[in-house]
CHARMM internal coordinates of N, CA and C (Angstrom, degrees):
IC EDIT
DIST 1 N 1 CA 1.4451
DIST 1 CA 1 C 1.5299
ANGL 1 N 1 CA 1 C 108.83
DIST 1 C 2 N 1.3097
ANGL 1 CA 1 C 2 N 118.12
DIHE 1 N 1 CA 1 C 2 N 127.53
DIST 2 N 2 CA 1.4597
ANGL 1 C 2 N 2 CA 122.72
DIHE 1 CA 1 C 2 N 2 CA 178.25
DIST 2 CA 2 C 1.5243
ANGL 2 N 2 CA 2 C 109.36
DIHE 1 C 2 N 2 CA 2 C -97.03
DIST 2 C 3 N 1.3294
ANGL 2 CA 2 C 3 N 114.43
DIHE 2 N 2 CA 2 C 3 N 145.44
DIST 3 N 3 CA 1.4573
ANGL 2 C 3 N 3 CA 120.11
DIHE 2 CA 2 C 3 N 3 CA 178.69
DIST 3 CA 3 C 1.5242
ANGL 3 N 3 CA 3 C 109.40
DIHE 2 C 3 N 3 CA 3 C -147.98
DIST 3 C 4 N 1.3073
ANGL 3 CA 3 C 4 N 116.30
DIHE 3 N 3 CA 3 C 4 N 153.70
DIST 4 N 4 CA 1.4657
ANGL 3 C 4 N 4 CA 121.18
DIHE 3 CA 3 C 4 N 4 CA 176.54
DIST 4 CA 4 C 1.5244
ANGL 4 N 4 CA 4 C 111.06
DIHE 3 C 4 N 4 CA 4 C -102.89
DIST 4 C 5 N 1.3320
ANGL 4 CA 4 C 5 N 116.97
DIHE 4 N 4 CA 4 C 5 N 9.18
DIST 5 N 5 CA 1.4526
ANGL 4 C 5 N 5 CA 120.00
DIHE 4 CA 4 C 5 N 5 CA -177.54
DIST 5 CA 5 C 1.5199
ANGL 5 N 5 CA 5 C 110.76
DIHE 4 C 5 N 5 CA 5 C -114.82
DIST 5 C 6 N 1.3094
ANGL 5 CA 5 C 6 N 115.15
DIHE 5 N 5 CA 5 C 6 N 161.86
DIST 6 N 6 CA 1.4501
ANGL 5 C 6 N 6 CA 121.85
DIHE 5 CA 5 C 6 N 6 CA 179.98
DIST 6 CA 6 C 1.5176
ANGL 6 N 6 CA 6 C 110.46
DIHE 5 C 6 N 6 CA 6 C -62.07
DIST 6 C 7 N 1.3280
ANGL 6 CA 6 C 7 N 117.35
DIHE 6 N 6 CA 6 C 7 N 133.50
DIST 7 N 7 CA 1.4690
ANGL 6 C 7 N 7 CA 122.23
DIHE 6 CA 6 C 7 N 7 CA -175.80
DIST 7 CA 7 C 1.5216
ANGL 7 N 7 CA 7 C 113.66
DIHE 6 C 7 N 7 CA 7 C -111.29
DIST 7 C 8 N 1.3277
ANGL 7 CA 7 C 8 N 118.31
DIHE 7 N 7 CA 7 C 8 N 11.21
DIST 8 N 8 CA 1.4449
ANGL 7 C 8 N 8 CA 120.13
DIHE 7 CA 7 C 8 N 8 CA 175.01
DIST 8 CA 8 C 1.5126
ANGL 8 N 8 CA 8 C 116.17
DIHE 7 C 8 N 8 CA 8 C 97.19
DIST 8 C 9 N 1.3267
ANGL 8 CA 8 C 9 N 119.12
DIHE 8 N 8 CA 8 C 9 N 5.18
DIST 9 N 9 CA 1.4565
ANGL 8 C 9 N 9 CA 122.11
DIHE 8 CA 8 C 9 N 9 CA 178.41
DIST 9 CA 9 C 1.5238
ANGL 9 N 9 CA 9 C 108.35
DIHE 8 C 9 N 9 CA 9 C -123.38
DIST 9 C 10 N 1.3341
ANGL 9 CA 9 C 10 N 116.21
DIHE 9 N 9 CA 9 C 10 N 131.76
DIST 10 N 10 CA 1.4573
ANGL 9 C 10 N 10 CA 121.88
DIHE 9 CA 9 C 10 N 10 CA 175.78
DIST 10 CA 10 C 1.5159
ANGL 10 N 10 CA 10 C 108.21
DIHE 9 C 10 N 10 CA 10 C -129.55
DIST 10 C 11 N 1.3051
ANGL 10 CA 10 C 11 N 117.27
DIHE 10 N 10 CA 10 C 11 N 129.44
DIST 11 N 11 CA 1.4561
ANGL 10 C 11 N 11 CA 121.69
DIHE 10 CA 10 C 11 N 11 CA 172.70
DIST 11 CA 11 C 1.5224
ANGL 11 N 11 CA 11 C 107.63
DIHE 10 C 11 N 11 CA 11 C -82.66
DIST 11 C 12 N 1.3260
ANGL 11 CA 11 C 12 N 117.63
DIHE 11 N 11 CA 11 C 12 N 154.58
DIST 12 N 12 CA 1.4616
ANGL 11 C 12 N 12 CA 120.10
DIHE 11 CA 11 C 12 N 12 CA -177.42
DIST 12 CA 12 C 1.5178
ANGL 12 N 12 CA 12 C 111.18
DIHE 11 C 12 N 12 CA 12 C -131.00
DIST 12 C 13 N 1.3212
ANGL 12 CA 12 C 13 N 114.35
DIHE 12 N 12 CA 12 C 13 N 143.86
DIST 13 N 13 CA 1.4624
ANGL 12 C 13 N 13 CA 122.92
DIHE 12 CA 12 C 13 N 13 CA 172.40
DIST 13 CA 13 C 1.5249
ANGL 13 N 13 CA 13 C 105.92
DIHE 12 C 13 N 13 CA 13 C -124.34
DIST 13 C 14 N 1.3125
ANGL 13 CA 13 C 14 N 116.58
DIHE 13 N 13 CA 13 C 14 N 123.17
DIST 14 N 14 CA 1.4595
ANGL 13 C 14 N 14 CA 121.16
DIHE 13 CA 13 C 14 N 14 CA 178.23
DIST 14 CA 14 C 1.5259
ANGL 14 N 14 CA 14 C 109.10
DIHE 13 C 14 N 14 CA 14 C -108.96
DIST 14 C 15 N 1.3164
ANGL 14 CA 14 C 15 N 114.91
DIHE 14 N 14 CA 14 C 15 N 130.93
DIST 15 N 15 CA 1.4689
ANGL 14 C 15 N 15 CA 121.19
DIHE 14 CA 14 C 15 N 15 CA 178.84
DIST 15 CA 15 C 1.5295
ANGL 15 N 15 CA 15 C 108.53
DIHE 14 C 15 N 15 CA 15 C -116.62
DIST 15 C 16 N 1.3235
ANGL 15 CA 15 C 16 N 116.15
DIHE 15 N 15 CA 15 C 16 N 176.96
DIST 16 N 16 CA 1.4654
ANGL 15 C 16 N 16 CA 120.38
DIHE 15 CA 15 C 16 N 16 CA -172.52
DIST 16 CA 16 C 1.5304
ANGL 16 N 16 CA 16 C 115.64
DIHE 15 C 16 N 16 CA 16 C -85.26
DIST 16 C 17 N 1.3395
ANGL 16 CA 16 C 17 N 117.58
DIHE 16 N 16 CA 16 C 17 N -27.57
DIST 17 N 17 CA 1.4670
ANGL 16 C 17 N 17 CA 119.73
DIHE 16 CA 16 C 17 N 17 CA -175.36
DIST 17 CA 17 C 1.5259
ANGL 17 N 17 CA 17 C 110.85
DIHE 16 C 17 N 17 CA 17 C -138.88
DIST 17 C 18 N 1.3278
ANGL 17 CA 17 C 18 N 117.56
DIHE 17 N 17 CA 17 C 18 N 156.64
DIST 18 N 18 CA 1.4703
ANGL 17 C 18 N 18 CA 120.39
DIHE 17 CA 17 C 18 N 18 CA 174.81
DIST 18 CA 18 C 1.5320
ANGL 18 N 18 CA 18 C 112.10
DIHE 17 C 18 N 18 CA 18 C -58.36
DIST 18 C 19 N 1.3240
ANGL 18 CA 18 C 19 N 117.38
DIHE 18 N 18 CA 18 C 19 N -34.26
DIST 19 N 19 CA 1.4641
ANGL 18 C 19 N 19 CA 120.44
DIHE 18 CA 18 C 19 N 19 CA 179.25
DIST 19 CA 19 C 1.5272
ANGL 19 N 19 CA 19 C 111.55
DIHE 18 C 19 N 19 CA 19 C -63.39
DIST 19 C 20 N 1.3191
ANGL 19 CA 19 C 20 N 116.79
DIHE 19 N 19 CA 19 C 20 N -32.44
DIST 20 N 20 CA 1.4659
ANGL 19 C 20 N 20 CA 120.15
DIHE 19 CA 19 C 20 N 20 CA 177.26
DIST 20 CA 20 C 1.5267
ANGL 20 N 20 CA 20 C 111.35
DIHE 19 C 20 N 20 CA 20 C -69.07
DIST 20 C 21 N 1.3305
ANGL 20 CA 20 C 21 N 117.26
DIHE 20 N 20 CA 20 C 21 N -31.88
DIST 21 N 21 CA 1.4651
ANGL 20 C 21 N 21 CA 119.51
DIHE 20 CA 20 C 21 N 21 CA 174.19
DIST 21 CA 21 C 1.5247
ANGL 21 N 21 CA 21 C 108.80
DIHE 20 C 21 N 21 CA 21 C -60.98
DIST 21 C 22 N 1.3298
ANGL 21 CA 21 C 22 N 116.91
DIHE 21 N 21 CA 21 C 22 N -48.71
DIST 22 N 22 CA 1.4675
ANGL 21 C 22 N 22 CA 121.40
DIHE 21 CA 21 C 22 N 22 CA -179.47
DIST 22 CA 22 C 1.5262
ANGL 22 N 22 CA 22 C 111.73
DIHE 21 C 22 N 22 CA 22 C -57.72
DIST 22 C 23 N 1.3224
ANGL 22 CA 22 C 23 N 116.51
DIHE 22 N 22 CA 22 C 23 N -52.51
DIST 23 N 23 CA 1.4659
ANGL 22 C 23 N 23 CA 119.78
DIHE 22 CA 22 C 23 N 23 CA -174.95
DIST 23 CA 23 C 1.5243
ANGL 23 N 23 CA 23 C 112.04
DIHE 22 C 23 N 23 CA 23 C -68.78
DIST 23 C 24 N 1.3194
ANGL 23 CA 23 C 24 N 117.11
DIHE 23 N 23 CA 23 C 24 N -36.29
DIST 24 N 24 CA 1.4690
ANGL 23 C 24 N 24 CA 119.93
DIHE 23 CA 23 C 24 N 24 CA -179.56
DIST 24 CA 24 C 1.5209
ANGL 24 N 24 CA 24 C 110.88
DIHE 23 C 24 N 24 CA 24 C -70.08
DIST 24 C 25 N 1.3267
ANGL 24 CA 24 C 25 N 117.74
DIHE 24 N 24 CA 24 C 25 N -42.78
DIST 25 N 25 CA 1.4701
ANGL 24 C 25 N 25 CA 120.30
DIHE 24 CA 24 C 25 N 25 CA 178.03
DIST 25 CA 25 C 1.5268
ANGL 25 N 25 CA 25 C 110.21
DIHE 24 C 25 N 25 CA 25 C -63.50
DIST 25 C 26 N 1.3164
ANGL 25 CA 25 C 26 N 117.10
DIHE 25 N 25 CA 25 C 26 N -38.54
DIST 26 N 26 CA 1.4635
ANGL 25 C 26 N 26 CA 120.17
DIHE 25 CA 25 C 26 N 26 CA 177.00
DIST 26 CA 26 C 1.5322
ANGL 26 N 26 CA 26 C 110.05
DIHE 25 C 26 N 26 CA 26 C -60.14
DIST 26 C 27 N 1.3113
ANGL 26 CA 26 C 27 N 117.38
DIHE 26 N 26 CA 26 C 27 N -46.47
DIST 27 N 27 CA 1.4680
ANGL 26 C 27 N 27 CA 121.60
DIHE 26 CA 26 C 27 N 27 CA 178.80
DIST 27 CA 27 C 1.5173
ANGL 27 N 27 CA 27 C 111.16
DIHE 26 C 27 N 27 CA 27 C -64.03
DIST 27 C 28 N 1.3145
ANGL 27 CA 27 C 28 N 117.29
DIHE 27 N 27 CA 27 C 28 N -43.37
DIST 28 N 28 CA 1.4705
ANGL 27 C 28 N 28 CA 121.42
DIHE 27 CA 27 C 28 N 28 CA 179.53
DIST 28 CA 28 C 1.5275
ANGL 28 N 28 CA 28 C 110.20
DIHE 27 C 28 N 28 CA 28 C -61.14
DIST 28 C 29 N 1.3332
ANGL 28 CA 28 C 29 N 117.07
DIHE 28 N 28 CA 28 C 29 N -40.85
DIST 29 N 29 CA 1.4640
ANGL 28 C 29 N 29 CA 120.58
DIHE 28 CA 28 C 29 N 29 CA 177.65
DIST 29 CA 29 C 1.5151
ANGL 29 N 29 CA 29 C 112.59
DIHE 28 C 29 N 29 CA 29 C -61.46
DIST 29 C 30 N 1.3239
ANGL 29 CA 29 C 30 N 116.94
DIHE 29 N 29 CA 29 C 30 N -35.53
DIST 30 N 30 CA 1.4666
ANGL 29 C 30 N 30 CA 120.71
DIHE 29 CA 29 C 30 N 30 CA 179.36
DIST 30 CA 30 C 1.5277
ANGL 30 N 30 CA 30 C 112.56
DIHE 29 C 30 N 30 CA 30 C -69.35
DIST 30 C 31 N 1.3196
ANGL 30 CA 30 C 31 N 117.70
DIHE 30 N 30 CA 30 C 31 N -19.53
DIST 31 N 31 CA 1.4681
ANGL 30 C 31 N 31 CA 121.34
DIHE 30 CA 30 C 31 N 31 CA -179.87
DIST 31 CA 31 C 1.5199
ANGL 31 N 31 CA 31 C 112.23
DIHE 30 C 31 N 31 CA 31 C -85.49
DIST 31 C 32 N 1.3202
ANGL 31 CA 31 C 32 N 118.13
DIHE 31 N 31 CA 31 C 32 N -5.55
DIST 32 N 32 CA 1.4509
ANGL 31 C 32 N 32 CA 121.06
DIHE 31 CA 31 C 32 N 32 CA 178.20
DIST 32 CA 32 C 1.5131
ANGL 32 N 32 CA 32 C 114.60
DIHE 31 C 32 N 32 CA 32 C 105.23
DIST 32 C 33 N 1.3202
ANGL 32 CA 32 C 33 N 117.75
DIHE 32 N 32 CA 32 C 33 N -0.75
DIST 33 N 33 CA 1.4625
ANGL 32 C 33 N 33 CA 119.41
DIHE 32 CA 32 C 33 N 33 CA 175.97
DIST 33 CA 33 C 1.5277
ANGL 33 N 33 CA 33 C 109.38
DIHE 32 C 33 N 33 CA 33 C -68.31
DIST 33 C 34 N 1.3052
ANGL 33 CA 33 C 34 N 116.34
DIHE 33 N 33 CA 33 C 34 N 152.43
DIST 34 N 34 CA 1.4622
ANGL 33 C 34 N 34 CA 121.44
DIHE 33 CA 33 C 34 N 34 CA 179.06
DIST 34 CA 34 C 1.5271
ANGL 34 N 34 CA 34 C 108.83
DIHE 33 C 34 N 34 CA 34 C -90.14
DIST 34 C 35 N 1.3241
ANGL 34 CA 34 C 35 N 117.12
DIHE 34 N 34 CA 34 C 35 N 118.35
DIST 35 N 35 CA 1.4571
ANGL 34 C 35 N 35 CA 121.16
DIHE 34 CA 34 C 35 N 35 CA 177.21
DIST 35 CA 35 C 1.5303
ANGL 35 N 35 CA 35 C 107.51
DIHE 34 C 35 N 35 CA 35 C -78.61
DIST 35 C 36 N 1.3213
ANGL 35 CA 35 C 36 N 116.33
DIHE 35 N 35 CA 35 C 36 N 117.42
DIST 36 N 36 CA 1.4586
ANGL 35 C 36 N 36 CA 121.72
DIHE 35 CA 35 C 36 N 36 CA -177.73
DIST 36 CA 36 C 1.5226
ANGL 36 N 36 CA 36 C 112.23
DIHE 35 C 36 N 36 CA 36 C -89.43
DIST 36 C 37 N 1.3279
ANGL 36 CA 36 C 37 N 116.22
DIHE 36 N 36 CA 36 C 37 N -33.56
DIST 37 N 37 CA 1.4630
ANGL 36 C 37 N 37 CA 121.75
DIHE 36 CA 36 C 37 N 37 CA 176.45
DIST 37 CA 37 C 1.5196
ANGL 37 N 37 CA 37 C 107.98
DIHE 36 C 37 N 37 CA 37 C -146.57
DIST 37 C 38 N 1.3149
ANGL 37 CA 37 C 38 N 115.87
DIHE 37 N 37 CA 37 C 38 N 119.70
DIST 38 N 38 CA 1.4621
ANGL 37 C 38 N 38 CA 120.80
DIHE 37 CA 37 C 38 N 38 CA 178.56
DIST 38 CA 38 C 1.5296
ANGL 38 N 38 CA 38 C 109.44
DIHE 37 C 38 N 38 CA 38 C -62.80
DIST 38 C 39 N 1.3357
ANGL 38 CA 38 C 39 N 117.40
DIHE 38 N 38 CA 38 C 39 N 156.50
DIST 39 N 39 CA 1.4678
ANGL 38 C 39 N 39 CA 119.60
DIHE 38 CA 38 C 39 N 39 CA 179.24
DIST 39 CA 39 C 1.5289
ANGL 39 N 39 CA 39 C 112.02
DIHE 38 C 39 N 39 CA 39 C -56.40
DIST 39 C 40 N 1.3195
ANGL 39 CA 39 C 40 N 114.18
DIHE 39 N 39 CA 39 C 40 N 138.82
DIST 40 N 40 CA 1.4574
ANGL 39 C 40 N 40 CA 120.46
DIHE 39 CA 39 C 40 N 40 CA 178.63
DIST 40 CA 40 C 1.5187
ANGL 40 N 40 CA 40 C 110.11
DIHE 39 C 40 N 40 CA 40 C -158.06
DIST 40 C 41 N 1.3175
ANGL 40 CA 40 C 41 N 115.67
DIHE 40 N 40 CA 40 C 41 N 171.84
DIST 41 N 41 CA 1.4524
ANGL 40 C 41 N 41 CA 121.32
DIHE 40 CA 40 C 41 N 41 CA -178.10
DIST 41 CA 41 C 1.5271
ANGL 41 N 41 CA 41 C 111.39
DIHE 40 C 41 N 41 CA 41 C -65.24
DIST 41 C 42 N 1.3266
ANGL 41 CA 41 C 42 N 114.85
DIHE 41 N 41 CA 41 C 42 N 140.23
DIST 42 N 42 CA 1.4613
ANGL 41 C 42 N 42 CA 121.87
DIHE 41 CA 41 C 42 N 42 CA 175.01
DIST 42 CA 42 C 1.5242
ANGL 42 N 42 CA 42 C 108.71
DIHE 41 C 42 N 42 CA 42 C -106.05
DIST 42 C 43 N 1.3142
ANGL 42 CA 42 C 43 N 116.71
DIHE 42 N 42 CA 42 C 43 N 158.34
DIST 43 N 43 CA 1.4553
ANGL 42 C 43 N 43 CA 120.33
DIHE 42 CA 42 C 43 N 43 CA -176.10
DIST 43 CA 43 C 1.5289
ANGL 43 N 43 CA 43 C 113.10
DIHE 42 C 43 N 43 CA 43 C -64.97
DIST 43 C 44 N 1.3302
ANGL 43 CA 43 C 44 N 117.89
DIHE 43 N 43 CA 43 C 44 N -19.68
DIST 44 N 44 CA 1.4622
ANGL 43 C 44 N 44 CA 120.69
DIHE 43 CA 43 C 44 N 44 CA -179.08
DIST 44 CA 44 C 1.5325
ANGL 44 N 44 CA 44 C 112.38
DIHE 43 C 44 N 44 CA 44 C -93.62
DIST 44 C 45 N 1.3103
ANGL 44 CA 44 C 45 N 118.15
DIHE 44 N 44 CA 44 C 45 N 20.98
DIST 45 N 45 CA 1.4586
ANGL 44 C 45 N 45 CA 124.77
DIHE 44 CA 44 C 45 N 45 CA 178.04
DIST 45 CA 45 C 1.5266
ANGL 45 N 45 CA 45 C 110.50
DIHE 44 C 45 N 45 CA 45 C 66.59
DIST 45 C 46 N 1.2827
ANGL 45 CA 45 C 46 N 115.93
DIHE 45 N 45 CA 45 C 46 N 42.80
DIST 46 N 46 CA 1.4544
ANGL 45 C 46 N 46 CA 123.01
DIHE 45 CA 45 C 46 N 46 CA 173.46
DIST 46 CA 46 C 1.5107
ANGL 46 N 46 CA 46 C 108.25
DIHE 45 C 46 N 46 CA 46 C -130.50
DIST 46 C 47 N 1.3074
ANGL 46 CA 46 C 47 N 116.43
DIHE 46 N 46 CA 46 C 47 N -159.05
DIST 47 N 47 CA 1.4544
ANGL 46 C 47 N 47 CA 121.65
DIHE 46 CA 46 C 47 N 47 CA 177.22
DIST 47 CA 47 C 1.5204
ANGL 47 N 47 CA 47 C 108.06
DIHE 46 C 47 N 47 CA 47 C -133.22
DIST 47 C 48 N 1.3315
ANGL 47 CA 47 C 48 N 116.24
DIHE 47 N 47 CA 47 C 48 N 147.94
DIST 48 N 48 CA 1.4562
ANGL 47 C 48 N 48 CA 121.03
DIHE 47 CA 47 C 48 N 48 CA -175.60
DIST 48 CA 48 C 1.5287
ANGL 48 N 48 CA 48 C 110.00
DIHE 47 C 48 N 48 CA 48 C -142.91
DIST 48 C 49 N 1.3228
ANGL 48 CA 48 C 49 N 116.10
DIHE 48 N 48 CA 48 C 49 N 148.84
DIST 49 N 49 CA 1.4663
ANGL 48 C 49 N 49 CA 122.87
DIHE 48 CA 48 C 49 N 49 CA 175.78
DIST 49 CA 49 C 1.5192
ANGL 49 N 49 CA 49 C 107.64
DIHE 48 C 49 N 49 CA 49 C -150.73
DIST 49 C 50 N 1.3230
ANGL 49 CA 49 C 50 N 116.33
DIHE 49 N 49 CA 49 C 50 N 161.38
DIST 50 N 50 CA 1.4627
ANGL 49 C 50 N 50 CA 122.08
DIHE 49 CA 49 C 50 N 50 CA 179.07
DIST 50 CA 50 C 1.5166
ANGL 50 N 50 CA 50 C 110.11
DIHE 49 C 50 N 50 CA 50 C -132.06
DIST 50 C 51 N 1.3493
ANGL 50 CA 50 C 51 N 116.20
DIHE 50 N 50 CA 50 C 51 N 145.35
DIST 51 N 51 CA 1.4558
ANGL 50 C 51 N 51 CA 120.97
DIHE 50 CA 50 C 51 N 51 CA 174.87
DIST 51 CA 51 C 1.5246
ANGL 51 N 51 CA 51 C 109.74
DIHE 50 C 51 N 51 CA 51 C -147.44
DIST 51 C 52 N 1.3304
ANGL 51 CA 51 C 52 N 115.25
DIHE 51 N 51 CA 51 C 52 N 161.97
DIST 52 N 52 CA 1.4611
ANGL 51 C 52 N 52 CA 122.39
DIHE 51 CA 51 C 52 N 52 CA 175.22
DIST 52 CA 52 C 1.5226
ANGL 52 N 52 CA 52 C 107.79
DIHE 51 C 52 N 52 CA 52 C -115.29
DIST 52 C 53 N 1.3242
ANGL 52 CA 52 C 53 N 116.08
DIHE 52 N 52 CA 52 C 53 N 130.68
DIST 53 N 53 CA 1.4605
ANGL 52 C 53 N 53 CA 119.85
DIHE 52 CA 52 C 53 N 53 CA 178.79
DIST 53 CA 53 C 1.5298
ANGL 53 N 53 CA 53 C 109.75
DIHE 52 C 53 N 53 CA 53 C -79.00
DIST 53 C 54 N 1.3338
ANGL 53 CA 53 C 54 N 118.68
DIHE 53 N 53 CA 53 C 54 N 175.56
DIST 54 N 54 CA 1.4675
ANGL 53 C 54 N 54 CA 120.65
DIHE 53 CA 53 C 54 N 54 CA -177.61
DIST 54 CA 54 C 1.5298
ANGL 54 N 54 CA 54 C 114.88
DIHE 53 C 54 N 54 CA 54 C -60.29
DIST 54 C 55 N 1.3437
ANGL 54 CA 54 C 55 N 117.43
DIHE 54 N 54 CA 54 C 55 N -20.03
DIST 55 N 55 CA 1.4692
ANGL 54 C 55 N 55 CA 120.70
DIHE 54 CA 54 C 55 N 55 CA 176.37
DIST 55 CA 55 C 1.5230
ANGL 55 N 55 CA 55 C 111.78
DIHE 54 C 55 N 55 CA 55 C -92.70
DIST 55 C 56 N 1.3355
ANGL 55 CA 55 C 56 N 116.64
DIHE 55 N 55 CA 55 C 56 N 9.43
DIST 56 N 56 CA 1.4521
ANGL 55 C 56 N 56 CA 125.17
DIHE 55 CA 55 C 56 N 56 CA 178.82
DIST 56 CA 56 C 1.5369
ANGL 56 N 56 CA 56 C 113.42
DIHE 55 C 56 N 56 CA 56 C 67.11
DIST 56 C 57 N 1.3315
ANGL 56 CA 56 C 57 N 116.50
DIHE 56 N 56 CA 56 C 57 N 27.56
DIST 57 N 57 CA 1.4608
ANGL 56 C 57 N 57 CA 120.17
DIHE 56 CA 56 C 57 N 57 CA 170.24
DIST 57 CA 57 C 1.5205
ANGL 57 N 57 CA 57 C 107.63
DIHE 56 C 57 N 57 CA 57 C -82.41
DIST 57 C 58 N 1.3223
ANGL 57 CA 57 C 58 N 116.94
DIHE 57 N 57 CA 57 C 58 N 137.34
DIST 58 N 58 CA 1.4569
ANGL 57 C 58 N 58 CA 121.88
DIHE 57 CA 57 C 58 N 58 CA -179.59
DIST 58 CA 58 C 1.5257
ANGL 58 N 58 CA 58 C 109.74
DIHE 57 C 58 N 58 CA 58 C -89.91
DIST 58 C 59 N 1.3299
ANGL 58 CA 58 C 59 N 115.91
DIHE 58 N 58 CA 58 C 59 N 136.36
DIST 59 N 59 CA 1.4542
ANGL 58 C 59 N 59 CA 123.52
DIHE 58 CA 58 C 59 N 59 CA -179.13
DIST 59 CA 59 C 1.5147
ANGL 59 N 59 CA 59 C 110.45
DIHE 58 C 59 N 59 CA 59 C -126.43
DIST 59 C 60 N 1.3262
ANGL 59 CA 59 C 60 N 115.08
DIHE 59 N 59 CA 59 C 60 N 143.00
DIST 60 N 60 CA 1.4514
ANGL 59 C 60 N 60 CA 122.26
DIHE 59 CA 59 C 60 N 60 CA 172.02
DIST 60 CA 60 C 1.5171
ANGL 60 N 60 CA 60 C 107.60
DIHE 59 C 60 N 60 CA 60 C -109.99
DIST 60 C 61 N 1.3128
ANGL 60 CA 60 C 61 N 116.16
DIHE 60 N 60 CA 60 C 61 N 134.81
DIST 61 N 61 CA 1.4730
ANGL 60 C 61 N 61 CA 122.03
DIHE 60 CA 60 C 61 N 61 CA 175.92
DIST 61 CA 61 C 1.5154
ANGL 61 N 61 CA 61 C 106.62
DIHE 60 C 61 N 61 CA 61 C -116.31
DIST 61 C 62 N 1.3333
ANGL 61 CA 61 C 62 N 116.46
DIHE 61 N 61 CA 61 C 62 N 122.58
DIST 62 N 62 CA 1.4746
ANGL 61 C 62 N 62 CA 119.72
DIHE 61 CA 61 C 62 N 62 CA -178.10
DIST 62 CA 62 C 1.5095
ANGL 62 N 62 CA 62 C 109.72
DIHE 61 C 62 N 62 CA 62 C -140.08
END
COOR INIT
IC SEED 1 N 1 CA 1 C
IC BUILD
Protein backbone atom coordinates (compact mmCIF):
# COMPACT_ATOMS: atom_id res chain seq x y z
CA UNK A 1 0.00 0.00 0.00
CA UNK A 2 1.44 3.40 -0.99
CA UNK A 3 0.80 6.54 1.01
CA UNK A 4 1.98 10.14 1.04
CA UNK A 5 1.56 10.47 4.80
CA UNK A 6 3.70 9.58 7.77
CA UNK A 7 3.28 5.90 8.73
CA UNK A 8 4.93 5.86 12.15
CA UNK A 9 8.54 5.00 11.25
CA UNK A 10 11.42 7.49 11.22
CA UNK A 11 15.01 6.66 10.38
CA UNK A 12 17.66 8.54 12.36
CA UNK A 13 21.13 9.89 11.70
CA UNK A 14 23.11 11.03 14.72
CA UNK A 15 26.09 13.34 14.30
CA UNK A 16 28.63 14.70 16.77
CA UNK A 17 27.80 18.43 16.90
CA UNK A 18 24.88 20.80 16.27
CA UNK A 19 26.94 22.39 13.48
CA UNK A 20 27.02 19.03 11.69
CA UNK A 21 23.22 18.96 11.75
CA UNK A 22 23.18 22.34 9.99
CA UNK A 23 25.75 21.46 7.34
CA UNK A 24 24.37 17.97 6.68
CA UNK A 25 20.78 19.19 6.29
CA UNK A 26 22.01 21.89 3.92
CA UNK A 27 23.77 19.25 1.80
CA UNK A 28 20.77 16.92 1.91
CA UNK A 29 18.53 19.76 0.72
CA UNK A 30 20.80 20.34 -2.26
CA UNK A 31 20.33 16.71 -3.34
CA UNK A 32 16.58 17.16 -3.75
CA UNK A 33 15.33 15.78 -0.45
CA UNK A 34 12.37 17.60 1.07
CA UNK A 35 13.30 19.38 4.30
CA UNK A 36 10.35 18.84 6.64
CA UNK A 37 11.73 20.75 9.63
CA UNK A 38 14.74 23.05 9.49
CA UNK A 39 17.40 22.52 12.18
CA UNK A 40 16.41 23.84 15.57
CA UNK A 41 16.98 23.37 19.27
CA UNK A 42 15.96 20.07 20.84
CA UNK A 43 14.80 19.67 24.42
CA UNK A 44 17.94 17.68 25.31
CA UNK A 45 20.26 20.62 24.48
CA UNK A 46 21.08 19.42 21.00
CA UNK A 47 19.81 20.23 17.55
CA UNK A 48 17.30 18.33 15.42
CA UNK A 49 15.89 18.45 11.87
CA UNK A 50 13.69 16.24 9.70
CA UNK A 51 13.66 15.45 5.98
CA UNK A 52 12.02 13.07 3.51
CA UNK A 53 14.16 11.26 0.97
CA UNK A 54 13.07 10.78 -2.68
CA UNK A 55 11.25 7.55 -1.70
CA UNK A 56 9.32 9.53 0.94
CA UNK A 57 11.06 7.88 3.90
CA UNK A 58 11.18 10.22 6.89
CA UNK A 59 14.56 10.89 8.53
CA UNK A 60 15.57 12.58 11.75
CA UNK A 61 18.96 14.27 11.97
CA UNK A 62 20.21 14.93 15.50
